[in-house]
C-alpha positions in Angstrom: 62.6 79.0 174.1 64.3 81.8 176.0 67.7 83.2 175.2 70.3 81.6 177.6 72.5 83.9 179.3 76.3 83.6 179.5 76.2 82.1 182.9 73.6 79.5 181.8 75.9 78.7 178.6 78.8 78.2 181.0 76.6 75.7 183.2 78.8 72.8 182.5 82.0 74.4 183.5 80.1 75.7 186.6 79.3 72.1 187.7 82.9 71.0 186.8 84.2 73.9 189.2 82.0 72.5 192.0 83.5 69.1 191.6 87.0 70.4 191.4 86.4 72.5 194.4 87.7 75.7 192.7 84.6 77.9 193.0 84.7 79.5 196.4 81.6 81.8 195.7 78.0 81.5 196.4 75.1 83.7 195.3 73.5 85.7 198.2 70.8 88.3 197.4 71.9 88.2 193.9 75.6 88.9 194.6 78.5 86.7 194.7 80.1 86.3 198.1 82.9 83.9 199.5 81.4 80.7 201.0 83.4 79.6 204.1 82.4 75.9 203.3 83.8 76.1 199.7 86.9 77.8 200.8 87.5 75.1 203.4 86.8 72.5 200.6 89.1 74.1 198.4 91.9 74.4 201.0 91.4 70.7 201.7 91.8 69.7 198.1 95.0 71.7 197.7 96.5 70.2 201.0 95.7 66.7 199.7 97.2 67.4 196.3 100.5 68.5 197.8 100.5 65.6 200.3 99.8 63.0 197.4 102.7 64.6 195.3 105.2 64.2 198.2 104.0 60.7 198.9 104.0 59.7 195.4 107.7 60.7 194.8 108.8 59.0 198.0 107.4 55.7 196.6 108.4 56.4 193.1 110.9 54.1 191.5 112.8 54.6 188.2 111.7 52.9 185.0 113.7 50.1 183.7 114.3 51.8 180.3 117.4 53.3 178.5 116.9 56.9 179.5 115.9 56.6 183.2 117.0 60.1 184.2 114.9 61.7 181.4 111.8 59.7 182.2 112.2 60.8 185.8 112.6 64.3 184.9 109.5 64.3 182.7 107.5 62.7 185.5 108.5 65.3 188.0 108.0 68.0 185.2 104.4 66.8 184.5 103.6 66.7 188.4 105.0 69.9 189.5 104.4 71.8 186.4 100.7 71.1 186.3 100.4 71.9 190.1 102.2 75.4 189.8 100.3 76.0 186.5 97.1 75.3 188.5 98.1 77.6 191.2 98.9 80.4 188.8 95.7 80.1 187.2 93.6 80.1 190.3 95.4 82.9 191.6 95.2 85.1 188.5 91.5 84.3 188.0 90.5 85.2 191.6 92.4 88.4 191.4 90.5 89.4 188.2 87.2 87.7 189.1 85.4 91.2 189.3 86.6 92.1 185.9 85.6 88.7 184.4 82.0 89.2 185.9 81.7 92.7 184.3 82.8 91.2 180.8 80.1 88.6 181.1 77.5 91.2 182.0 78.6 93.4 179.1 78.0 90.5 176.8 74.4 90.5 177.8 74.1 94.3 177.2 75.4 93.8 173.7 72.8 91.2 173.3 70.0 93.6 174.2 71.2 96.2 171.6 71.3 93.4 169.0 67.7 92.2 170.1 66.6 95.8 169.4 68.1 95.4 165.9 65.9 92.3 165.2 68.6 89.6 166.0 66.6 87.8 168.7 66.1 84.6 166.9 69.7 84.3 165.8 71.0 85.0 169.3 68.6 82.4 170.7 69.7 79.8 168.2 73.5 80.5 169.0 73.0 80.4 172.7 71.9 76.8 172.6 74.7 75.8 170.4 77.2 77.6 172.6 75.8 75.7 175.7 76.2 72.4 173.7 79.7 73.4 172.8 80.5 74.0 176.3 79.2 70.7 177.4 81.0 68.8 174.6 84.3 70.4 175.6 83.9 69.5 179.3 83.1 66.0 178.5 85.7 65.4 175.9 88.6 67.6 177.1 88.2 67.2 180.7 86.5 63.8 181.2 87.7 61.8 178.4 91.2 63.3 177.2 92.2 64.2 180.8 90.5 62.1 183.4 89.7 58.8 181.7 92.8 58.9 179.5 95.2 59.5 182.4 93.4 56.8 184.6 94.1 54.4 181.8 97.7 55.4 181.7 98.0 54.8 185.5 96.3 51.4 185.0 98.6 50.0 182.4 101.6 51.3 184.2 100.4 49.8 187.4 100.3 53.0 189.4 98.1 53.5 192.5 95.2 55.1 190.8 93.7 57.2 193.5 97.2 58.7 194.2 97.8 59.2 190.5 94.7 61.1 190.1 95.5 63.6 192.8 99.2 63.9 191.6 98.7 64.2 187.8 95.0 64.4 186.9 93.5 66.9 189.4 95.9 69.7 188.6 95.5 69.1 184.9 91.9 69.1 185.0 91.8 72.4 186.9 94.0 74.0 184.1 92.0 72.5 181.1 88.8 73.8 183.0 90.0 77.6 182.8 91.1 77.0 179.1 87.6 75.7 178.3 85.9 78.8 179.7 88.2 81.0 177.8 87.5 79.1 174.4 83.8 79.1 175.0 83.7 82.7 175.6 85.7 83.4 172.5 83.2 81.4 170.6 80.2 83.4 172.1 82.0 86.8 171.3 82.9 85.5 167.7 79.2 84.8 166.9 78.4 88.4 168.0 80.8 89.8 165.5 79.3 87.6 162.9 75.8 88.8 163.6 77.1 92.4 163.2 78.9 91.7 159.9 75.9 89.9 158.5 73.7 92.8 159.4 76.0 95.1 157.8 76.5 93.1 154.7 72.9 92.6 154.1 72.0 96.4 155.0 69.5 95.1 157.6 69.1 98.5 159.2 66.8 101.2 158.4 68.4 104.4 160.0 71.8 105.9 160.8 71.1 105.3 164.4 70.9 101.6 163.8 74.2 101.7 161.9 75.6 103.6 164.8 74.4 101.0 167.3 76.2 98.1 165.3 79.6 100.0 165.4 79.0 100.7 169.0 78.4 97.0 169.6 81.8 96.1 167.7 83.7 98.7 169.9 82.2 97.2 173.2 82.9 93.5 172.0 86.5 94.7 171.3 86.8 96.2 174.8 85.5 92.9 176.2 88.3 91.0 174.2 90.9 93.3 175.7 89.5 92.7 179.2 89.7 89.0 178.7 93.1 89.1 177.1 94.3 91.0 180.3 92.8 88.3 182.5 93.9 85.2 180.4 97.2 86.4 178.7 99.5 85.2 181.5 97.6 81.9 181.7 97.8 81.5 177.9 101.6 82.1 178.1 102.2 79.7 180.8 99.9 77.0 179.3 101.4 77.1 175.9 104.9 77.1 177.1 104.2 74.1 179.2 102.3 72.3 176.5 105.4 73.1 174.4 107.8 71.4 176.8 105.7 68.5 177.5 105.2 67.9 173.7 108.9 67.9 173.3 109.4 65.5 176.1 106.7 63.2 174.8 108.0 63.1 171.3 111.5 62.5 172.6 110.3 59.6 174.7 108.3 58.2 171.8 111.3 58.3 169.5 113.6 56.7 172.0 111.1 53.8 172.8 110.3 53.2 169.1 114.0 53.0 168.1 115.7 51.5 171.1 113.2 50.0 173.4 110.1 48.9 171.4 109.0 46.4 174.2 108.1 49.2 176.5 104.7 49.6 175.1 102.8 51.0 178.1 105.2 54.0 178.5 105.0 54.6 174.7 101.0 54.6 174.8 101.1 57.1 177.9 103.6 59.5 176.2 101.7 59.7 172.9 98.3 60.1 174.4 99.6 63.0 176.5 101.1 64.5 173.3 97.8 64.0 171.3 95.9 65.6 174.4 98.2 68.7 174.4 98.2 69.0 170.5 94.3 68.9 170.4 94.1 71.6 173.2 96.6 73.9 171.5 95.1 73.4 168.0 91.6 74.3 169.1 92.8 77.3 171.1 94.5 78.6 168.1 91.4 78.0 165.9 89.2 79.9 168.4 91.7 82.8 168.6 92.2 82.9 164.8 88.4 82.7 163.9 87.6 85.5 166.4 90.1 87.8 165.2 89.2 87.2 161.6 85.5 88.0 162.3 86.4 90.9 164.4 88.8 92.4 161.5 86.2 91.6 158.9 83.8 94.3 160.2 85.9 97.2 158.8 85.9 95.6 155.3 82.1 95.2 155.4 81.7 98.7 156.6 83.8 100.1 153.7 81.6 98.1 151.3 78.4 99.9 152.3 76.7 101.8 149.6 76.0 105.5 150.7 73.6 107.8 148.8 75.2 111.0 147.4 73.2 113.4 149.6 73.5 111.2 152.8 76.4 113.2 154.1 75.9 112.0 157.7 76.1 108.3 156.9 79.1 109.0 154.6 81.0 110.9 157.3 80.1 108.2 159.9 81.3 105.4 157.6 84.6 107.1 157.1 85.1 107.9 160.9 84.2 104.4 161.9 86.4 102.8 159.3 89.3 104.8 160.5 88.3 104.1 164.2 88.3 100.3 163.5 91.6 100.3 161.6 93.5 98.7 164.6 94.0 95.0 164.0 92.7 92.8 166.7 95.0 90.0 167.9 95.1 87.5 170.8 98.3 87.6 172.4 100.2 85.8 175.2 101.5 89.0 177.1 102.3 90.7 173.7 105.1 88.1 173.3 103.4 86.1 170.4 100.1 85.9 168.6 98.0 82.8 169.4 96.8 81.8 165.8 97.7 79.2 163.3 101.2 80.5 162.8 102.0 79.5 166.3 101.2 75.9 165.5 104.1 76.1 162.7 106.4 77.5 165.3 105.6 74.7 167.7 105.9 72.0 165.0 109.5 73.0 164.1 111.0 71.2 167.0 109.0 67.9 166.2 111.5 67.2 163.4 114.4 66.4 165.9 114.4 62.9 164.8 113.7 67.3 156.0 114.1 80.9 131.1 113.3 82.7 128.8 110.3 84.2 129.8 107.6 86.2 128.2 109.1 88.8 125.7 108.6 92.5 126.0 105.4 93.3 124.2 105.5 97.1 124.7 107.9 99.0 122.4 107.8 101.9 124.6 109.6 99.9 127.2 112.9 100.3 125.2 113.6 103.2 127.3 114.2 101.0 130.3 116.6 98.7 128.5 117.4 96.0 129.0 113.8 94.6 129.6 112.8 92.3 132.3 113.2 89.3 130.0 116.8 90.3 129.3 117.4 90.9 133.1 116.4 87.3 133.8 118.5 85.8 130.8 121.4 84.6 132.9 118.9 82.8 135.3 117.4 81.3 132.2 120.6 79.9 131.2 121.3 78.5 134.7 118.0 76.7 134.9 118.7 75.0 131.6 122.0 73.9 132.8 120.4 72.4 136.0 117.8 70.7 134.1 114.7 72.7 135.6 113.4 74.4 132.7 110.9 72.3 130.4 109.6 75.1 128.2 110.7 76.6 124.8 109.3 79.5 122.8 107.1 78.9 119.8 105.2 81.6 118.0 105.8 83.8 120.9 104.3 81.4 123.5 105.8 79.1 126.1 105.3 75.4 125.2 106.6 72.3 126.6 109.8 70.7 125.0 110.0 67.0 125.0 113.8 67.2 124.8 114.0 69.4 128.0 111.4 67.3 129.7 113.5 64.1 129.0 116.7 66.0 130.3 114.7 66.7 133.7 113.6 63.0 134.0 117.3 61.9 133.3 118.7 64.4 135.8 116.4 63.1 138.5 117.0 59.4 137.6 120.6 60.1 137.7 120.3 61.9 141.1 118.4 58.8 142.5 121.0 56.3 141.4 124.0 58.4 142.6 122.3 58.9 146.0 121.7 55.2 146.3 125.2 54.2 145.3 126.8 57.0 147.6 124.9 55.8 150.8 125.5 52.0 149.9 129.3 52.7 150.0 129.3 55.4 152.6 132.4 55.1 154.7 130.9 56.3 158.0 132.8 58.0 160.8 134.5 56.5 164.1 133.9 59.2 166.7 131.1 60.5 169.0 128.7 62.2 166.7 129.1 59.7 163.7 125.5 58.9 163.6 124.5 62.6 163.8 126.8 63.5 160.9 125.4 60.8 158.8 121.9 61.8 159.7 122.7 65.5 158.7 124.0 64.5 155.3 120.9 62.3 154.7 118.7 65.2 155.9 120.4 67.7 153.5 120.3 65.1 150.6 116.6 64.1 150.8 115.3 67.4 152.1 116.7 69.4 149.3 115.5 66.6 146.8 112.0 66.8 148.1 112.3 70.7 147.7 113.6 70.1 144.2 110.4 67.9 143.4 108.2 70.8 144.8 110.1 73.4 142.6 109.6 71.3 139.5 105.9 70.8 140.1 105.5 74.6 140.4 107.6 75.1 137.3 105.4 72.7 135.4 102.0 73.8 136.6 102.2 77.3 138.0 105.0 78.9 135.8 102.0 81.1 134.4 102.2 83.2 137.6 105.8 84.2 136.9 104.9 85.1 133.3 102.0 87.1 134.6 104.4 88.9 137.0 106.6 89.9 134.1 103.7 90.9 131.9 102.4 93.2 134.7 105.9 94.7 135.4 106.1 95.5 131.9 102.7 97.2 131.8 103.7 99.1 135.0 106.8 100.3 133.2 104.8 101.4 130.3 102.7 103.7 132.5 105.7 105.1 134.3 107.4 105.9 131.1 104.2 107.9 130.1 104.5 109.8 133.5 108.2 110.5 132.4 109.8 108.1 134.9 112.0 106.1 132.5 115.3 105.1 134.3 117.6 103.3 131.8 120.1 102.5 134.6 117.5 100.7 136.8 117.3 97.3 134.9 121.0 97.4 134.4 121.6 97.4 138.0 119.2 94.6 138.5 121.0 92.7 135.7 124.4 93.2 137.3 122.9 92.3 140.8 121.6 88.9 139.3 125.0 88.0 137.8 126.7 88.8 141.3 123.9 86.8 143.1 124.5 83.7 140.7 128.2 83.8 141.2 128.0 84.1 144.9 125.1 81.7 145.6 125.8 79.3 143.0 129.6 79.2 142.5 131.2 80.4 145.8 128.7 79.3 148.5 127.4 76.1 147.0 129.9 74.7 144.4 133.2 75.8 145.8 132.3 75.4 149.4 131.0 71.8 148.9 133.9 70.9 146.5 136.3 71.9 149.3 134.2 69.8 151.8 134.4 66.7 149.3 138.1 67.0 149.0 138.7 67.5 152.7 136.8 64.4 153.5 138.1 62.4 150.7 134.7 61.8 149.1 134.2 60.9 145.3 133.9 64.5 143.8 131.1 63.6 141.3 128.9 61.7 143.6 129.2 64.3 146.3 128.3 67.0 144.0 125.2 65.2 142.9 124.0 64.1 146.3 125.2 67.4 148.4 124.9 70.1 146.0 122.5 69.6 143.0 119.3 70.1 145.1 120.6 73.1 146.8 121.7 74.7 143.3 118.0 74.2 142.2 116.7 75.9 145.2 119.4 78.8 144.9 118.0 79.4 141.3 114.4 80.1 142.6 116.0 82.1 145.4 117.8 84.4 143.1 114.7 84.6 140.7 112.5 85.8 143.8 115.2 88.3 145.0 115.5 89.9 141.5 111.9 90.1 141.0 111.4 91.6 144.4 114.1 94.1 143.9 112.4 95.0 140.6 109.0 95.5 142.2 110.5 97.4 145.1 112.2 100.0 142.6 108.9 100.4 140.9 107.1 101.1 144.4 110.0 103.7 145.0 109.3 105.5 141.7 105.5 105.6 142.6 106.3 107.0 146.0 108.5 109.6 144.5 105.8 110.7 142.2 103.3 110.7 144.9 105.5 113.0 147.0 106.0 115.4 144.1 102.3 115.4 143.5 101.6 116.5 147.1 104.0 119.5 147.0 102.8 120.6 143.5 100.3 123.4 143.3 97.9 123.0 142.0 97.7 119.3 142.9 96.4 117.0 140.0 93.8 114.5 141.3 93.9 112.6 138.0 97.6 112.0 138.2 97.2 110.9 141.9 94.4 108.5 140.8 96.8 107.0 138.1 99.4 106.5 140.9 97.0 104.8 143.2 96.1 102.6 140.3 99.8 101.8 139.7 100.3 101.0 143.4 97.4 98.6 143.3 98.9 96.9 140.2 102.3 96.6 142.0 100.3 95.2 145.1 98.8 92.5 142.9 102.2 91.5 141.4 103.6 91.2 144.9 100.6 89.0 146.0 101.2 86.7 142.8 105.0 86.6 143.7 104.2 85.7 147.2 101.8 82.9 146.3 104.3 81.3 144.0 107.2 81.3 146.3 105.6 80.9 149.7 105.5 77.0 149.7 109.1 76.9 148.7 110.1 79.3 151.5 108.3 77.5 154.1 109.8 74.2 153.2 113.2 75.6 152.9 113.1 77.6 156.0 111.9 74.5 158.0 114.8 72.4 156.4 117.3 75.3 157.2 116.2 75.3 160.7 116.5 71.5 161.2 119.8 71.4 159.5 121.3 74.4 161.4 120.0 73.0 164.7 121.7 69.6 164.3 124.8 71.2 162.8 125.2 73.3 165.8 124.7 70.3 168.0 127.6 68.5 166.1 129.8 71.6 166.3 129.2 72.0 170.1 129.7 68.4 170.8 133.2 68.3 168.8 134.1 71.5 170.5 133.4 70.5 174.0 133.7 66.7 174.1 135.8 65.7 171.0 138.2 68.5 170.1 140.7 66.4 168.1 138.2 66.2 165.1 138.4 69.9 164.0 137.5 69.2 160.5 133.8 68.5 161.6 133.9 71.9 163.5 135.2 73.7 160.4 132.8 72.1 158.0 129.9 72.8 160.4 130.9 76.5 160.9 131.0 76.9 157.1 127.5 75.5 156.6 126.1 77.5 159.6 127.5 80.7 158.0 126.1 79.9 154.6 122.6 79.4 156.1 123.0 82.7 158.1 123.9 84.6 155.0 121.2 83.2 152.8 118.6 83.8 155.6 119.7 87.3 156.5 119.6 88.3 152.8 116.1 86.9 152.2 114.7 88.6 155.2 116.4 92.0 154.2 114.9 91.8 150.6 111.3 91.0 152.0 111.5 93.8 154.6 112.7 96.3 152.1 110.0 95.4 149.6 107.3 95.6 152.4 108.5 98.8 153.7 108.5 100.6 150.4 105.0 99.2 149.4 103.5 100.4 152.8 105.2 103.8 152.7 102.7 105.1 150.1 99.8 105.4 152.4 101.9 107.3 154.9 102.7 109.9 152.2 99.3 110.4 151.6 98.4 111.0 155.2 101.1 113.6 155.2 99.3 115.9 152.6 97.8 119.2 153.5 94.4 120.1 152.2 92.9 123.5 152.5 89.6 123.8 154.5 87.6 124.8 151.4 88.9 121.9 149.1 86.2 119.4 149.8 86.8 117.5 146.6 90.6 117.1 147.4 90.0 116.0 150.9 87.4 113.4 149.9 89.6 112.0 147.1 92.5 111.7 149.6 90.5 109.9 152.1 89.2 107.7 149.5 92.7 106.9 148.1 94.1 106.3 151.7 91.3 103.7 152.4 91.9 102.0 149.3 95.6 101.8 150.0 94.9 100.8 153.5 93.7 97.3 152.6 96.7 96.7 150.3 99.2 96.0 153.1 102.1 94.2 151.7 103.6 91.3 153.7 105.8 88.5 152.5 104.7 85.3 154.2 105.2 81.5 154.0 101.8 80.2 153.1 100.4 82.8 155.6 101.9 80.9 158.7 104.4 83.6 159.3 105.9 86.7 157.9 109.5 86.7 156.6 110.9 89.6 158.5 113.5 90.6 161.2 111.0 89.2 163.9 111.4 85.7 162.1 115.1 85.9 162.2 115.1 86.9 165.9 112.8 84.0 166.7 114.6 81.4 164.7 118.0 82.4 166.5 116.3 82.2 169.9 114.6 78.9 169.2 117.9 77.4 168.0 119.8 78.2 171.0 117.1 77.2 173.3 116.6 73.9 171.6 120.5 73.4 171.4 120.6 74.1 175.2 117.9 71.4 175.8 119.6 68.7 173.5 123.0 69.3 175.1 121.5 69.0 178.6 119.8 65.9 177.8 122.9 64.6 176.1 124.9 65.5 179.2 122.4 63.5 181.5 
């Protein structure tokens, strides 16, 4: 069997393009030229589509459901949205068609180089897999999920099917067609990156020239990706934004029908099919982009893992130069506004919720110079955790073991919480004004959301506490090595101990206890019941929040000491490579500590940030409703403002701590790059390069289960999303 070219792989989408009349080209003497007949066919299809849209809305009658205006808006949005998206995609593609053809030809040139390196059989096998993938995507995404699904929706809702096809199905099929082309090309290029990585990992090359060819292929493939990004970036932005708006509308429609008009089954089926179709396309698009970027960025790691002989100076220099050249991280973005990967799915999923210690003792006597030790620093937090019933451990022979009495205390606390919550909502007085149901929903969201997070925290404490113990042990070891380097700082841990006490006072007593006690008094709630229902879960989370902040601050201070030592070593003459090697080792130890810390807290932060977003959104909604439509209920506005300020303070300080830690950790490699080395000091130069490359891979970033980074960009995105969704909700409520 021969190797299929990229055009042969895309045969299924070529046939679909002919059917949809969006291919105005024909082959003449081996060149693509415009076909007058196809241009005429294309023009007639577009005129027919416009005529059908106008005729459809002249005959359109409103649905007999509770949210008539919203349904009409969604119908118009789907029709005109898909049409204008189709026009935009057609225009962008035709303007960039020469660049697209060059990219396809370049892939074939890369294949020729890989065939020279003995990868012919692998490329042949993958070419047939890619053709099958293209065929499956066309059949499933265009024919089944788009055409057949929408025809069924038209049939069950008694629409004129031929008219419905031209108004809703044809523009959508054209847009899906372009997305399928992009996703198949991403898969084709991803396999080329995979072939390069496998060849490098298995050292299946005999000469330095072969190695240079592999790196050259990687560079060319990255250039192809950049060209494809420049072609499809605007289309990705428009498509994802439109899918987002449609998904929001479909979810809103589905919830309304389920809750208030369950008899309208055809509309429910149509909206949820549309939502499932959009979700599939976005998920698969994110998967293709994420897999491609992972494979492309893996090459540098594989290249650095190559074994180079001592006397092979050319290969060593080439590996170093290539690794530095490939240091840029490849990402698929939508006009640089956001990265198309799995984190995008989390961002989109946020809106679908419209309708959630006494630790290891100091084992190193030399650490007394940095008194109080880490265990003593955390002592107030240990007392707090015992009071809140979230510490099931006791110390026995220097080890942490489960305490039956403390486990019983935890169980009793949770049973008492469930009992009080049940009694509270059974006798809940309710409210008698416009947003009464919303306020009740907010209280239940807070109660059950923080209770769920409490259960997650207890799970981590019971089964993952060894990670925190490991962090404390590793910090103690780092302190020991810093003391050996004469970097003892007796005031450092004292500052952290004072900060911990201040945080407990502010977070637990002021922002949680006093604030909620005032709310309970103002609304005439039972103080004990309201404390258990509204405050306990938040106090448990605040304890873990303070624990993370203190440990992050301690690790950040150790990174700061390491950076100071590195700077001193760079200016010292003569420079001590042994000391620098020890500092690099300390940096890697601190990097491992940060990684363990992130892995323990990432799930907690993911859930808490999601709950914070939901709660803040609906609190803003309640506050705006009272401010604009019901100003006499000022108590709701005051309580809502207090809650919003609390969430804002909590989120801003968390982001600041994460950014400060990441910045201090990633500063070390920049200091190394600023060193000056004499021309004749080859040993120092090689050591600096190797140290820099070691630290280059240790990029510190605090994430929530790797879905998104906790930094100022997250703060900006959440604020922008909050006001965008608030505007949409207020508009729909006004309608």
